C-alpha positions in Angstrom: 0.0 0.0 0.0 1.4 3.4 -1.0 1.8 6.3 1.4 -1.0 8.1 -0.3 -3.4 5.2 -0.2 -2.7 4.6 3.5 -4.1 8.1 4.2 -7.5 7.4 2.7 -9.8 6.4 5.5 -13.3 6.9 6.8 -14.5 8.5 3.5 -18.2 8.6 4.4 -17.6 10.3 7.8 -15.5 13.1 6.1 -18.0 13.7 3.4 -20.8 14.1 6.0 -18.6 16.4 8.0 -17.7 18.5 5.0 -21.3 18.9 4.1 -22.1 20.0 7.7 -19.2 22.4 7.8 -17.8 20.6 10.9 -14.7 19.0 9.3 -12.3 21.1 11.3 -13.4 19.2 14.4 -12.1 15.9 13.1 -8.8 15.1 14.9 -5.8 14.6 12.6 -4.0 11.3 12.5 -2.5 9.0 9.9 -3.4 5.7 11.6 -5.8 3.6 9.6 -8.5 4.0 12.3 -8.4 7.8 12.2 -9.8 10.2 9.7 -7.6 12.8 8.0 -8.4 16.4 8.8 -10.2 18.7 6.3 -10.1 22.3 7.6 -12.3 25.2 6.4 -10.3 27.9 4.8 -10.6 31.6 4.0 -8.0 34.2 3.0 -7.6 37.8 3.8 -4.6 39.8 2.9 -3.4 42.3 5.5 -3.8 46.1 4.8 0.0 46.3 5.0 0.4 43.7 2.2 -1.9 45.7 -0.1 -0.2 49.0 0.8 3.2 47.5 0.0 1.9 46.1 -3.3 0.7 49.4 -4.5 3.8 51.1 -3.3 5.9 48.7 -5.3 3.8 49.2 -8.5 4.2 53.0 -8.1 7.9 52.7 -7.6 8.6 50.6 -10.7 11.8 51.4 -12.5 10.9 51.2 -16.2 13.2 50.0 -18.9 13.6 51.7 -22.3 10.9 51.2 -24.8 11.3 48.3 -27.2 13.1 49.2 -30.4 10.7 47.4 -32.7 7.1 48.4 -33.7 5.5 45.1 -32.6 5.5 42.6 -29.8 8.3 40.4 -31.1 10.6 41.5 -28.2 8.0 40.6 -25.6 5.4 42.5 -23.5 5.3 46.1 -24.8 6.2 49.0 -22.5 3.0 50.9 -23.4 0.9 47.8 -22.5 2.4 47.1 -19.1 2.3 50.8 -18.2 -1.4 50.9 -18.9 -1.9 47.8 -16.7 0.2 49.5 -13.9 -2.1 52.5 -14.1 -5.2 50.2 -13.9 -3.7 48.5 -10.8 -4.2 51.8 -8.8 -7.9 51.1 -9.0 -7.9 47.3 -8.7 -10.1 46.1 -5.7 -8.5 43.0 -4.2 -11.1 43.0 -1.4 -13.7 42.3 -4.1 -11.6 39.3 -5.2 -11.4 38.0 -1.6 -15.1 38.4 -1.2 -15.8 36.3 -4.4 -13.3 33.6 -3.3 -14.6 33.5 0.2 -18.2 33.2 -0.9 -17.4 29.6 -1.9 -16.7 26.9 0.6 -12.9 26.4 0.7 -10.8 23.8 2.6 -7.3 22.5 3.1 -6.3 18.9 3.8 -2.9 17.2 4.1 -2.1 14.7 1.3 1.2 13.0 1.0 2.7 15.4 3.5 1.5 18.6 1.8 -1.4 20.9 2.6 -3.7 21.0 -0.4 -6.2 23.9 -0.8 -9.5 23.3 -2.7 -12.9 24.9 -3.4 -15.7 22.4 -2.9 -19.2 23.4 -4.0 -22.0 20.8 -3.8 -25.0 21.1 -6.1 -28.5 21.1 -4.5 -29.4 18.5 -7.1 -29.2 15.0 -5.7 -27.9 13.2 -8.9 -25.1 15.8 -9.6 -21.9 14.4 -11.2 -18.8 15.1 -9.1 -16.0 16.7 -11.1 -12.4 17.8 -10.1 -11.1 20.7 -12.2 -7.4 21.6 -12.4 -5.9 24.9 -13.4 -2.4 25.5 -15.0 0.3 28.1 -15.1 0.0 31.1 -15.0 -3.4 30.4 -13.7 -5.0 29.6 -10.4 -8.4 28.7 -9.0 -9.5 32.2 -10.1 -9.6 30.7 -13.7 -12.6 28.6 -12.7 -14.6 31.0 -10.5 -17.0 32.0 -13.4 -18.1 28.4 -14.1 -18.8 27.2 -10.5 -22.4 28.5 -10.3 -23.4 27.4 -13.8 -22.1 23.9 -13.1 -23.6 23.5 -9.7 -26.8 25.4 -10.3 -27.6 24.7 -14.0 -31.3 25.5 -13.8 -30.4 29.1 -13.0 -28.0 29.2 -16.0 -29.8 27.8 -19.0 -29.5 24.1 -18.1 -31.5 21.4 -16.5 -31.2 19.5 -13.3 -29.6 16.7 -15.3 -26.6 19.0 -16.1 -25.6 19.5 -12.4 -22.1 18.9 -11.1 -20.6 18.8 -7.6 -17.4 20.9 -8.2 -14.0 20.4 -6.6 -11.2 22.8 -7.7 -7.8 22.3 -6.0 -4.8 24.7 -6.1 -1.8 22.9 -7.5 1.1 22.3 -5.0 3.1 25.5 -4.8 0.3 27.6 -6.2 -2.2 29.9 -4.5 -3.2 28.6 -1.1 -1.8 25.1 -1.3 1.4 24.3 0.5 4.8 24.9 -1.1 6.7 21.6 -1.5 10.0 21.5 0.4 11.2 18.4 -1.5 11.5 17.6 -5.2 9.2 15.2 -7.0 5.8 17.0 -6.9 5.4 16.3 -10.6 2.1 15.7 -12.5 2.0 11.9 -11.8 2.3 12.6 -8.0 -0.3 15.3 -8.2 -2.6 13.0 -10.1 -2.4 10.4 -7.3 -3.1 13.1 -4.7 -6.2 14.3 -6.6 -7.6 10.7 -6.5 -7.0 10.7 -2.7 -8.8 14.0 -2.4 -11.9 12.8 -4.3 -12.0 9.6 -2.3 -11.5 11.5 0.9 -14.5 13.7 0.0 -16.7 10.6 -0.4 -16.9 10.5 -4.2 -17.0 6.9 -5.5 -17.8 7.9 -9.1 -16.5 11.2 -10.6 -14.9 12.8 -13.7 -11.9 15.1 -14.1 -11.1 18.2 -16.2 -8.0 20.2 -17.0 -6.0 22.4 -19.3 -2.3 23.4 -19.3 -0.7 21.6 -16.3 -4.3 20.7 -15.4 -4.4 18.6 -18.6 -1.2 16.8 -17.7 -2.5 16.0 -14.2 -6.0 15.0 -15.5 -4.6 12.8 -18.3 -2.2 11.1 -15.8 -5.2 10.4 -13.6 -6.7 8.7 -16.6 -3.6 6.7 -17.1 -3.5 5.7 -13.5 -7.2 4.8 -13.6 -8.0 5.3 -9.9 -11.2 3.5 -8.8 -14.2 5.8 -9.5 -12.8 7.9 -12.4 -15.3 7.6 -15.2 -13.8 9.8 -17.8 -12.0 13.1 -18.4 -12.3 16.3 -20.4 -9.5 18.4 -21.7 -9.3 21.9 -23.3 -5.6 21.4 -24.2 -5.4 17.9 -25.4 -2.2 15.9 -25.8 -2.7 14.4 -29.2 0.4 15.2 -31.3 1.4 12.0 -33.3 5.1 10.9 -33.1 5.7 11.7 -36.8 4.4 15.2 -36.3 6.7 15.8 -33.4 9.6 14.6 -35.5 8.6 17.0 -38.3 8.4 19.9 -35.9 11.9 19.1 -34.6 13.1 19.1 -38.2 11.1 22.3 -39.0 9.4 20.9 -42.1 5.7 19.9 -42.2 5.0 16.4 -43.6 3.0 15.9 -46.8 -0.7 15.1 -46.8 -1.9 17.1 -43.8 -5.5 18.2 -43.8 -6.3 21.9 -43.3 -6.9 21.4 -39.6 -3.8 19.4 -39.2 -1.6 21.9 -41.0 -3.1 24.8 -38.9 -2.2 22.8 -35.8 1.3 22.1 -37.1 1.8 25.8 -37.8 0.6 26.8 -34.3 3.0 24.3 -32.7 5.9 25.3 -34.9 5.4 29.0 -34.0 5.1 28.2 -30.3 8.3 26.1 -30.4 10.2 28.9 -32.1 8.8 31.9 -30.3 6.8 30.9 -27.2 8.9 28.8 -25.0 11.2 31.3 -23.3 9.3 31.3 -20.0 9.2 27.4 -19.9 12.8 27.0 -20.8 13.8 29.2 -17.8 11.4 27.6 -15.4 12.4 24.1 -16.6 16.0 24.8 -15.9 16.5 27.7 -13.4 13.3 28.6 -11.6 15.1 29.8 -8.5 16.8 32.5 -10.5 13.6 34.4 -11.0 14.0 36.6 -7.9 12.9 39.7 -9.9 9.3 38.5 -10.2 9.1 38.0 -6.4 10.4 41.5 -5.8 8.5 43.4 -8.4 4.7 43.2 -9.1 5.2 44.6 -12.5 7.9 42.1 -13.3 5.6 39.3 -12.1 2.7 40.7 -14.3 4.8 40.9 -17.4 6.2 37.4 -16.9 2.7 36.0 -16.5 1.3 37.9 -19.5 4.0 36.5 -21.8 2.7 32.9 -21.7 1.6 32.5 -25.3 1.2 35.1 -28.0 -2.5 34.8 -28.7 -3.3 35.1 -25.0 -1.0 38.0 -24.7 -2.5 39.8 -27.7 -6.0 39.2 -26.4 -5.0 40.7 -23.0 -3.2 43.6 -24.6 -6.3 44.5 -26.6 -8.3 44.3 -23.4 -5.9 46.7 -21.7 -6.4 49.0 -24.7 -10.1 49.1 -23.9 -11.5 46.5 -26.3 -14.0 44.0 -25.0 -12.2 40.7 -24.8 -12.4 37.3 -23.0 -10.4 38.7 -20.1 -10.6 42.2 -18.6 -7.7 44.0 -17.0 -9.4 43.3 -13.6 -9.4 39.6 -14.4 -5.7 39.7 -15.1 -4.9 41.6 -12.0 -7.1 39.3 -9.8 -4.8 36.5 -10.8 -1.5 38.3 -10.7 -2.4 39.7 -7.3 -3.1 36.2 -6.0 0.4 35.1 -7.0 1.9 38.2 -5.4 0.0 38.0 -2.1 0.7 34.3 -1.7 4.4 34.7 -2.8 4.1 31.8 -5.2 5.9 33.1 -8.2 8.9 30.8 -7.7 7.2 27.9 -5.9 4.8 27.6 -8.9 7.6 27.8 -11.4 9.3 24.8 -9.7 6.6 22.5 -11.2 8.3 23.0 -14.5 11.7 22.0 -13.0 10.1 19.0 -11.3 8.5 17.8 -14.5 11.7 18.2 -16.4 13.8 16.3 -13.8 11.1 13.7 -13.1 9.8 13.3 -16.6 6.3 12.1 -17.2 6.4 12.3 -21.1 6.2 15.1 -23.6 3.6 17.7 -22.9 1.6 17.0 -26.1 2.5 13.4 -26.6 -0.4 10.9 -26.5 -0.3 8.9 -23.2 -2.3 5.8 -24.1 -5.4 6.7 -22.2 -8.0 3.8 -22.1 -10.9 5.5 -20.4 -13.5 7.9 -22.0 -12.1 11.3 -23.1 -13.8 14.5 -24.2 -12.0 17.2 -26.1 -12.9 20.9 -26.6 -10.6 22.4 -29.2 -10.5 26.2 -28.8 -9.1 28.1 -31.8 -6.6 30.3 -29.9 -5.1 27.6 -27.7 -1.4 26.9 -28.1 -2.6 24.5 -30.8 -6.2 23.5 -31.8 -6.1 19.7 -31.6 -7.5 18.2 -34.9 -10.2 15.6 -34.6 -8.1 13.2 -36.6 -5.3 13.4 -34.0 -7.8 13.2 -31.1 -9.3 10.0 -32.4 -5.9 8.3 -32.6 -4.8 9.6 -29.1 -8.0 8.7 -27.4 -9.6 5.4 -28.5 -12.6 6.1 -26.3 -13.3 9.6 -27.6 -16.8 10.4 -26.4 -17.0 14.1 -27.4 -15.1 16.4 -29.8 -15.9 20.0 -30.7 -14.1 22.8 -32.4 -15.2 26.1 -30.7 -15.6 29.4 -32.5 -13.7 31.5 -30.0 -11.6 31.1 -26.9 -8.0 30.4 -26.0 -5.6 29.1 -23.4 -7.7 30.2 -20.4 -11.0 28.8 -21.8 -13.1 28.6 -18.6 -12.0 32.1 -17.6 -12.4 33.6 -21.1 -15.5 31.9 -22.3 -17.4 30.5 -19.3 -20.7 30.0 -21.1 -19.1 28.0 -23.9 -17.0 26.1 -21.4 -20.0 25.2 -19.3 -21.9 24.0 -22.3 -18.9 21.8 -23.3 -18.7 20.1 -19.9 -22.4 19.4 -19.9 -22.3 17.9 -23.3 -19.0 16.0 -22.7 -20.1 14.0 -19.8 -23.8 13.4 -20.6 -23.2 9.8 -21.7 -21.4 9.0 -18.4 -24.1 10.2 -16.0 -26.0 7.0 -15.9 -22.9 5.4 -14.2 -23.2 7.5 -11.0 
């Protein structure tokens, strides 16, 4: 029996306690006869932290303007200065209120405190789902979809669309603990998430993720913990081996369909122009002291994740109506700042590189049902032909008309509809 499995005990008692809000009263122990603790959680930054944040933004020492007329050198000075100006009016207390309006908890799994949001639907036959964010995201990515998923009749759905929603913070991110040892890579996180769902009393459930959340979710599917019925991904790992070889060579193979060639072009562009942040965090995350000391440095680092997301955010900062508003962006950056998780979150890249779990977009041989939502402005829009090969039990595939890397955050209505459709065929198994 593994260390993780040994901690899973008295599931029914904990589920009842969590529902009653009395979980903090359960004594902590790791003996098989004792129940692990699940503690209620809320966060409030101190006034001093917020004053210091705004002081640092105001005291930013700016570099020279880029000497090109586009964004080929990175986040443009005009863009980040506009975001800094907006930061003066950003209301973190409003963010706290929205977060703290949802039931939040922490529990120790495999020696680390894991934070999670847990919202149960009022509908008895709701389908439990665990949703995992990525980098540079957080649980803030999913706040807009919680109510539509748990209370579908108030958001254009039916009682049969209801979910019980669990949204954990990745280790080293947000309000979860910061690992003090190496090895907290996606396979280990996947095992921890299975423990969490069992600890909450869910014997049948589904999982969803994008970015690192996809890696964790797909590895849950590979591990096939008891109760996992299927998964949904908005950043699928479907790239065939021959396509990976052609990307390394820089020459597309013959015979690609239009969708496949578009995906190849997107991946080729990302490989050539979009991996700077990942290369640094894969190799030298501890060197990033500047983003721990400067809120503007942190914001710029997080904005420069992928070019389509950056350009969408830049248009929003310029006043255009886009998937994410400047306040959305600052909600998330401020969470990283106030929890001091810029470097602890970056170490996930190092852990994955030094404890490899396979290529990020390589098919993993998943044997359980998989649903894919392919958003056009993702790092690459997975073609249906690749998805069918990667996932033998593909139960849903859809190419969306809009949306990018932060799909649930950018397009919550579309994302909600996708989850409802994706898991409809699995609901009779709960």
